[in-house]
C-alpha positions as a Markdown table, in Angstrom:
| # | Residue | x | y | z |
|---|---|---|---|---|
| 1 | Met | -12.0 | -32.1 | 144.4 |
| 2 | Gly | -13.6 | -33.2 | 147.7 |
| 3 | Ala | -10.3 | -34.5 | 149.1 |
| 4 | Leu | -8.7 | -31.2 | 147.9 |
| 5 | Arg | -11.3 | -29.1 | 149.7 |
| 6 | Met | -10.7 | -31.1 | 152.9 |
| 7 | Val | -7.0 | -30.6 | 152.7 |
| 8 | Thr | -7.5 | -26.9 | 152.0 |
| 9 | Arg | -9.8 | -26.5 | 155.1 |
| 10 | Ser | -7.3 | -28.4 | 157.3 |
| 11 | Leu | -4.3 | -26.3 | 156.1 |
| 12 | Thr | -6.2 | -23.1 | 156.7 |
| 13 | Arg | -7.1 | -24.2 | 160.2 |
| 14 | His | -3.5 | -25.2 | 160.8 |
| 15 | Tyr | -2.1 | -21.8 | 159.8 |
| 16 | Ser | -4.8 | -19.7 | 161.4 |
| 17 | Lys | -4.2 | -21.4 | 164.8 |
| 18 | Lys | -0.3 | -21.4 | 164.6 |
| 19 | Asn | 0.8 | -18.2 | 163.0 |
| 20 | Ser | 0.5 | -14.5 | 163.7 |
| 21 | Val | 3.5 | -12.8 | 162.3 |
| 22 | Pro | 2.6 | -11.1 | 159.0 |
| 23 | Phe | 5.7 | -12.0 | 157.1 |
| 24 | Lys | 5.6 | -15.6 | 158.2 |
| 25 | Leu | 1.9 | -15.8 | 157.3 |
| 26 | His | 2.7 | -14.5 | 153.8 |
| 27 | His | 5.6 | -17.0 | 153.4 |
| 28 | Gln | 3.5 | -19.9 | 154.7 |
| 29 | Tyr | 0.5 | -18.9 | 152.6 |
| 30 | Gln | 2.7 | -19.3 | 149.6 |
| 31 | Asn | 3.7 | -22.7 | 150.8 |
| 32 | Leu | 0.0 | -23.5 | 151.4 |
| 33 | Arg | -0.9 | -22.3 | 147.9 |
| 34 | Thr | 1.7 | -24.6 | 146.4 |
| 35 | Leu | 0.6 | -27.6 | 148.3 |
| 36 | Ile | -3.1 | -27.0 | 147.2 |
| 37 | Leu | -2.3 | -26.5 | 143.5 |
| 38 | Glu | 0.1 | -29.5 | 143.3 |
| 39 | Pro | -1.7 | -32.9 | 143.2 |
| 40 | Leu | -1.2 | -35.0 | 146.3 |
| 41 | Ser | -0.4 | -38.1 | 144.3 |
| 42 | Ser | 2.3 | -38.4 | 141.8 |
| 43 | Glu | 3.0 | -41.2 | 139.3 |
| 44 | Ser | 5.3 | -43.1 | 141.7 |
| 45 | Val | 3.7 | -42.0 | 145.0 |
| 46 | Gln | 0.0 | -42.6 | 145.1 |
| 47 | Val | -2.2 | -41.4 | 148.0 |
| 48 | Arg | -5.5 | -43.0 | 148.7 |
| 49 | Arg | -7.9 | -41.8 | 151.5 |
| 50 | Leu | -10.0 | -44.6 | 152.8 |
| 51 | Ser | -13.7 | -43.7 | 153.4 |
| 52 | Asp | -16.8 | -44.6 | 155.4 |
| 53 | Ala | -15.8 | -46.4 | 158.6 |
| 54 | Asp | -12.2 | -46.1 | 157.7 |
| 55 | Ser | -12.3 | -42.4 | 157.1 |
| 56 | Gly | -9.1 | -41.0 | 158.7 |
| 57 | Ile | -6.8 | -43.8 | 157.3 |
| 58 | Val | -4.6 | -42.7 | 154.6 |
| 59 | Glu | -2.6 | -45.1 | 152.4 |
| 60 | Val | 0.6 | -43.9 | 150.7 |
| 61 | Asn | 1.3 | -46.4 | 147.9 |
| 62 | Leu | 4.8 | -46.7 | 146.2 |
| 63 | His | 4.5 | -47.4 | 142.6 |
| 64 | Arg | 7.6 | -47.6 | 140.4 |
| 65 | Pro | 7.6 | -51.1 | 139.3 |
| 66 | Glu | 10.4 | -50.8 | 136.7 |
| 67 | Thr | 12.9 | -50.1 | 139.5 |
| 68 | Lys | 11.3 | -52.1 | 142.4 |
| 69 | Asn | 10.4 | -48.7 | 143.9 |
| 70 | Ala | 14.0 | -47.5 | 143.9 |
| 71 | Ile | 13.9 | -43.8 | 144.9 |
| 72 | Gly | 14.9 | -41.4 | 142.2 |
| 73 | Asn | 14.4 | -37.7 | 142.1 |
| 74 | Glu | 10.7 | -37.8 | 141.0 |
| 75 | Met | 9.8 | -40.3 | 143.7 |
| 76 | Leu | 11.7 | -38.3 | 146.3 |
| 77 | Arg | 9.7 | -35.1 | 145.3 |
| 78 | Gly | 6.5 | -37.1 | 145.5 |
| 79 | Leu | 7.3 | -38.4 | 149.0 |
| 80 | Arg | 8.3 | -35.0 | 150.3 |
| 81 | His | 5.2 | -33.3 | 149.0 |
| 82 | Thr | 3.0 | -36.1 | 150.5 |
| 83 | Phe | 4.5 | -35.9 | 153.9 |
| 84 | Glu | 4.3 | -32.1 | 154.0 |
| 85 | Thr | 0.7 | -32.2 | 153.0 |
| 86 | Leu | -0.2 | -35.0 | 155.5 |
| 87 | Glu | 1.4 | -33.1 | 158.3 |
| 88 | Met | -1.1 | -30.3 | 157.9 |
| 89 | Asp | -4.1 | -32.5 | 157.3 |
| 90 | Asp | -6.3 | -32.5 | 160.4 |
| 91 | Glu | -8.5 | -35.2 | 158.8 |
| 92 | Ala | -5.7 | -37.8 | 158.7 |
| 93 | Asn | -5.5 | -40.0 | 161.8 |
| 94 | Val | -3.1 | -42.8 | 160.7 |
| 95 | Val | -0.9 | -43.4 | 157.6 |
| 96 | Met | 0.0 | -46.6 | 155.9 |
| 97 | Ile | 3.0 | -46.8 | 153.6 |
| 98 | Ser | 2.8 | -49.8 | 151.2 |
| 99 | Ser | 3.8 | -50.9 | 147.8 |
| 100 | Ser | 1.9 | -51.9 | 144.6 |
| 101 | Val | 5.0 | -53.7 | 143.3 |
| 102 | Pro | 5.1 | -57.5 | 143.9 |
| 103 | Lys | 8.0 | -58.7 | 146.1 |
| 104 | Ala | 9.3 | -55.2 | 146.7 |
| 105 | Phe | 8.6 | -52.6 | 149.4 |
| 106 | Cys | 11.5 | -50.3 | 148.3 |
| 107 | Ala | 14.9 | -51.3 | 146.8 |
| 108 | Gly | 16.6 | -48.2 | 148.1 |
| 109 | Ala | 18.1 | -45.3 | 146.1 |
| 110 | Asp | 18.0 | -45.5 | 142.3 |
| 111 | Leu | 21.6 | -46.4 | 141.6 |
| 112 | Lys | 21.3 | -45.8 | 137.8 |
| 113 | Glu | 20.4 | -42.2 | 138.5 |
| 114 | Arg | 23.1 | -42.1 | 141.2 |
| 115 | Lys | 25.7 | -43.2 | 138.6 |
| 116 | Glu | 25.0 | -40.1 | 136.5 |
| 117 | Met | 25.5 | -37.7 | 139.4 |
| 118 | Ile | 28.6 | -35.7 | 140.4 |
| 119 | Ala | 29.6 | -35.7 | 144.1 |
| 120 | Ser | 27.7 | -32.5 | 144.9 |
| 121 | Glu | 24.5 | -33.8 | 143.4 |
| 122 | Val | 24.8 | -37.0 | 145.4 |
| 123 | Gln | 25.2 | -35.0 | 148.6 |
| 124 | Phe | 22.2 | -32.9 | 147.8 |
| 125 | Phe | 20.1 | -36.0 | 147.0 |
| 126 | Val | 21.1 | -37.8 | 150.2 |
| 127 | Asn | 20.5 | -34.7 | 152.3 |
| 128 | Ser | 17.1 | -34.3 | 150.7 |
| 129 | Leu | 16.3 | -38.0 | 151.4 |
| 130 | Arg | 17.4 | -37.6 | 155.0 |
| 131 | Ser | 15.3 | -34.5 | 155.6 |
| 132 | Thr | 12.2 | -36.2 | 153.8 |
| 133 | Phe | 12.4 | -39.2 | 156.1 |
| 134 | Ala | 12.8 | -36.8 | 159.1 |
| 135 | Leu | 9.4 | -35.3 | 157.9 |
| 136 | Leu | 7.9 | -38.8 | 157.9 |
| 137 | Glu | 9.2 | -39.5 | 161.3 |
| 138 | Ala | 7.8 | -36.2 | 162.6 |
| 139 | Leu | 4.3 | -36.6 | 161.2 |
| 140 | Arg | 1.9 | -36.0 | 164.2 |
| 141 | Val | -0.1 | -39.2 | 163.4 |
| 142 | Pro | 1.0 | -42.8 | 163.6 |
| 143 | Thr | 2.7 | -44.3 | 160.5 |
| 144 | Ile | 2.9 | -48.0 | 159.5 |
| 145 | Ala | 5.3 | -49.5 | 157.0 |
| 146 | Val | 3.7 | -52.4 | 155.2 |
| 147 | Ile | 6.6 | -54.5 | 154.0 |
| 148 | Glu | 6.3 | -57.3 | 151.5 |
| 149 | Gly | 9.6 | -58.3 | 149.8 |
| 150 | Ala | 12.7 | -56.2 | 149.7 |
| 151 | Ala | 13.2 | -53.2 | 152.0 |
| 152 | Leu | 16.9 | -52.4 | 151.4 |
| 153 | Gly | 19.0 | -49.3 | 151.9 |
| 154 | Gly | 16.8 | -46.2 | 151.7 |
| 155 | Gly | 13.8 | -48.5 | 151.6 |
| 156 | Leu | 14.6 | -49.8 | 155.1 |
| 157 | Glu | 15.5 | -46.3 | 156.2 |
| 158 | Met | 12.1 | -45.2 | 155.2 |
| 159 | Ala | 10.5 | -48.1 | 157.2 |
| 160 | Leu | 12.7 | -47.2 | 160.2 |
| 161 | Ser | 11.1 | -43.6 | 160.0 |
| 162 | Cys | 7.8 | -45.1 | 160.5 |
| 163 | Asp | 6.2 | -45.9 | 164.0 |
| 164 | Leu | 5.3 | -49.5 | 163.2 |
| 165 | Arg | 6.6 | -52.1 | 160.7 |
| 166 | Ile | 4.4 | -55.0 | 159.5 |
| 167 | Cys | 6.3 | -57.7 | 157.5 |
| 168 | Gly | 5.2 | -60.5 | 155.3 |
| 169 | Glu | 7.2 | -63.6 | 155.6 |
| 170 | Asn | 8.8 | -62.9 | 152.3 |
| 171 | Ala | 10.3 | -59.6 | 153.5 |
| 172 | Val | 14.0 | -59.1 | 153.3 |
| 173 | Leu | 15.5 | -56.2 | 155.2 |
| 174 | Gly | 19.0 | -54.8 | 155.1 |
| 175 | Leu | 21.4 | -51.8 | 154.9 |
| 176 | Pro | 23.9 | -52.9 | 152.3 |
| 177 | Glu | 25.6 | -49.5 | 151.8 |
| 178 | Thr | 29.1 | -50.5 | 153.1 |
| 179 | Gly | 29.3 | -52.9 | 150.1 |
| 180 | Leu | 29.2 | -49.8 | 148.0 |
| 181 | Ala | 31.9 | -48.1 | 150.0 |
| 182 | Ile | 29.4 | -45.7 | 151.6 |
| 183 | Ile | 27.2 | -45.7 | 154.8 |
| 184 | Pro | 23.5 | -45.5 | 155.3 |
| 185 | Gly | 23.0 | -41.8 | 154.9 |
| 186 | Ala | 19.2 | -41.3 | 155.4 |
| 187 | Gly | 19.0 | -42.0 | 159.1 |
| 188 | Gly | 19.9 | -45.7 | 159.1 |
| 189 | Thr | 23.0 | -45.4 | 161.3 |
| 190 | Gln | 20.9 | -43.5 | 163.9 |
| 191 | Arg | 17.5 | -45.0 | 163.8 |
| 192 | Leu | 18.5 | -48.7 | 163.6 |
| 193 | Pro | 20.5 | -48.7 | 166.9 |
| 194 | Arg | 17.8 | -46.8 | 168.7 |
| 195 | Leu | 15.4 | -49.6 | 167.6 |
| 196 | Val | 17.5 | -52.8 | 168.0 |
| 197 | Gly | 20.4 | -51.8 | 170.1 |
| 198 | Lys | 24.0 | -50.7 | 169.2 |
| 199 | Ala | 25.7 | -54.1 | 168.9 |
| 200 | Val | 23.0 | -55.6 | 166.6 |
| 201 | Ala | 22.9 | -52.4 | 164.5 |
| 202 | Lys | 26.7 | -52.4 | 164.1 |
| 203 | Glu | 26.7 | -56.1 | 163.0 |
| 204 | Leu | 24.0 | -55.4 | 160.3 |
| 205 | Ile | 25.5 | -52.2 | 159.0 |
| 206 | Phe | 29.2 | -53.4 | 159.1 |
| 207 | Thr | 28.4 | -56.6 | 157.2 |
| 208 | Gly | 25.5 | -55.4 | 155.1 |
| 209 | Arg | 23.7 | -58.6 | 156.0 |
| 210 | Arg | 20.2 | -59.0 | 154.9 |
| 211 | Ile | 17.7 | -60.5 | 157.3 |
| 212 | Lys | 14.3 | -62.2 | 156.8 |
| 213 | Ala | 11.1 | -61.2 | 158.5 |
| 214 | Lys | 11.2 | -63.6 | 161.4 |
| 215 | Glu | 14.7 | -62.4 | 162.5 |
| 216 | Ala | 13.6 | -58.8 | 162.0 |
| 217 | Met | 10.8 | -59.5 | 164.5 |
| 218 | Ser | 13.0 | -61.3 | 167.0 |
| 219 | Ile | 15.4 | -58.4 | 167.2 |
| 220 | Gly | 12.6 | -55.8 | 167.5 |
| 221 | Leu | 12.8 | -54.4 | 164.0 |
| 222 | Ala | 9.3 | -55.6 | 163.0 |
| 223 | Asn | 6.2 | -55.4 | 165.2 |
| 224 | Tyr | 4.5 | -58.3 | 163.4 |
| 225 | Thr | 5.4 | -61.0 | 160.9 |
| 226 | Val | 2.5 | -62.6 | 159.0 |
| 227 | Pro | 2.2 | -65.0 | 156.0 |
| 228 | Ala | 3.3 | -63.5 | 152.7 |
| 229 | Gly | 0.7 | -61.4 | 151.2 |
| 230 | Glu | -1.1 | -60.6 | 154.5 |
| 231 | Ala | 1.0 | -57.6 | 155.6 |
| 232 | Arg | -1.5 | -55.1 | 154.4 |
| 233 | Pro | -4.6 | -56.7 | 156.0 |
| 234 | Lys | -2.7 | -56.9 | 159.2 |
| 235 | Ala | -1.6 | -53.3 | 159.0 |
| 236 | Leu | -5.1 | -52.2 | 158.2 |
| 237 | Glu | -6.4 | -54.0 | 161.2 |
| 238 | Ile | -3.9 | -52.0 | 163.4 |
| 239 | Ala | -4.8 | -48.8 | 161.6 |
| 240 | Arg | -8.5 | -49.4 | 162.3 |
| 241 | Glu | -7.7 | -49.9 | 166.0 |
| 242 | Ile | -5.8 | -46.6 | 166.1 |
| 243 | Asn | -8.4 | -44.8 | 164.1 |
| 244 | Ser | -11.0 | -45.8 | 166.6 |
| 245 | Lys | -9.2 | -44.0 | 169.4 |
| 246 | Gly | -9.2 | -40.3 | 170.3 |
| 247 | Pro | -7.2 | -38.6 | 167.6 |
| 248 | Ile | -5.8 | -35.8 | 169.8 |
| 249 | Ala | -4.8 | -38.4 | 172.4 |
| 250 | Ile | -3.0 | -40.5 | 169.8 |
| 251 | Arg | -1.0 | -37.4 | 168.6 |
| 252 | Met | -0.1 | -36.5 | 172.2 |
| 253 | Ala | 0.9 | -40.1 | 172.9 |
| 254 | Lys | 3.2 | -40.1 | 169.9 |
| 255 | Lys | 4.8 | -36.7 | 170.9 |
| 256 | Ala | 5.3 | -37.8 | 174.5 |
| 257 | Ile | 7.0 | -41.0 | 173.5 |
| 258 | Asn | 9.1 | -39.7 | 170.6 |
| 259 | Glu | 10.3 | -36.6 | 172.4 |
| 260 | Gly | 10.5 | -38.0 | 175.8 |
| 261 | Ile | 12.9 | -40.9 | 174.9 |
| 262 | Glu | 15.5 | -38.3 | 173.8 |
| 263 | Val | 15.7 | -36.5 | 177.2 |
| 264 | Asp | 16.3 | -37.5 | 180.8 |
| 265 | Leu | 13.5 | -39.1 | 182.7 |
| 266 | Gln | 12.4 | -36.0 | 184.8 |
| 267 | Ala | 12.2 | -33.9 | 181.6 |
| 268 | Ala | 10.3 | -36.7 | 179.9 |
| 269 | Leu | 7.8 | -36.8 | 182.8 |
| 270 | Asp | 7.3 | -33.1 | 182.5 |
| 271 | Leu | 6.6 | -33.5 | 178.8 |
| 272 | Glu | 4.1 | -36.2 | 179.6 |
| 273 | Glu | 2.4 | -33.8 | 182.0 |
| 274 | Glu | 2.2 | -31.1 | 179.3 |
| 275 | Cys | 0.8 | -33.5 | 176.8 |
| 276 | Tyr | -1.9 | -34.8 | 179.2 |
| 277 | Glu | -2.9 | -31.2 | 180.1 |
| 278 | Gln | -3.6 | -30.5 | 176.4 |
| 279 | Leu | -6.3 | -33.2 | 176.5 |
| 280 | Leu | -8.1 | -32.1 | 179.7 |
| 281 | Asn | -10.4 | -29.6 | 178.0 |
| 282 | Thr | -11.1 | -31.5 | 174.8 |
| 283 | Lys | -14.6 | -32.5 | 173.8 |
| 284 | Asp | -13.3 | -36.0 | 172.9 |
| 285 | Arg | -12.2 | -36.6 | 176.6 |
| 286 | Leu | -15.8 | -35.9 | 177.7 |
| 287 | Glu | -17.2 | -38.1 | 174.9 |
| 288 | Gly | -15.0 | -40.9 | 176.1 |
| 289 | Leu | -16.3 | -40.7 | 179.6 |
| 290 | Ala | -20.0 | -40.4 | 178.4 |
| 291 | Ala | -19.5 | -43.4 | 176.0 |
| 292 | Phe | -18.1 | -45.5 | 178.9 |
| 293 | Ala | -21.0 | -44.6 | 181.2 |
| 294 | Glu | -23.6 | -45.3 | 178.4 |
| 295 | Lys | -21.8 | -48.6 | 177.3 |
| 296 | Arg | -21.5 | -47.5 | 173.7 |
| 297 | Lys | -18.7 | -46.9 | 171.3 |
| 298 | Pro | -17.3 | -43.3 | 171.5 |
| 299 | Arg | -17.7 | -40.9 | 168.5 |
| 300 | Tyr | -14.5 | -38.9 | 168.6 |
| 301 | Arg | -14.2 | -35.9 | 166.4 |
| 302 | Gly | -10.7 | -34.6 | 167.2 |
| 303 | Glu | -12.0 | -31.7 | 169.2 |
């Protein structure tokens, strides 16, 4: 219940600061009420908030062992609800997405469920998956995919929607959809070329070739490759580094990079200026200067 109260306070602050139109407030209050009443974790998507010195780090754990974390309707609902809630949680500073299933990050869409769908249902599912990963990508805080084992199809598309990807040496990554006479439909055709370049992305998508962790790192798909079983400790190390920085600054840095890369340089520089200006009057900026002068670690509060 303590975590629930924390989310409730964050959501209330979020809405009270950002909305003033009565109808919009009523509609968003209903969404707020729904998010509060529903549990943050589902059976296949489990959320754990770290505590003490790691407070601010949230781990989203995929847990559907019978399908190697293949994404079915229930898991998709759990992912969407989790990302919607985290977006409005002012206490979250960094999110790790990992798996409790050995040798599997996420095997992609649940093809057994897919086989029972008619074409319109498939389209609805894929559109929902695409919009859910867009929510993940748009989270204000940094996100880290912790990849051990297979990250295929929609599993890789989920990892592509994260800011950073840490791979164990046993990781296998690929977009095999063309082998099923379809294409990656949850962002893979757009995010992969933006990350590794158009020519490399075309080769991987046209052939459906699976690559190992070291190759993923060599082409810029993975940030780090570590021995098998050590992806989570490495991701946690990075998450702790991020968590120690000014949280508002981290959010503004992500906004400046993500939005700036999509526009021309002058517009991007103007955006950088806007983001910087939002930090000038924060208590955290003054705390950073004071800590530097006093030769101590800063105590940032996101204010």
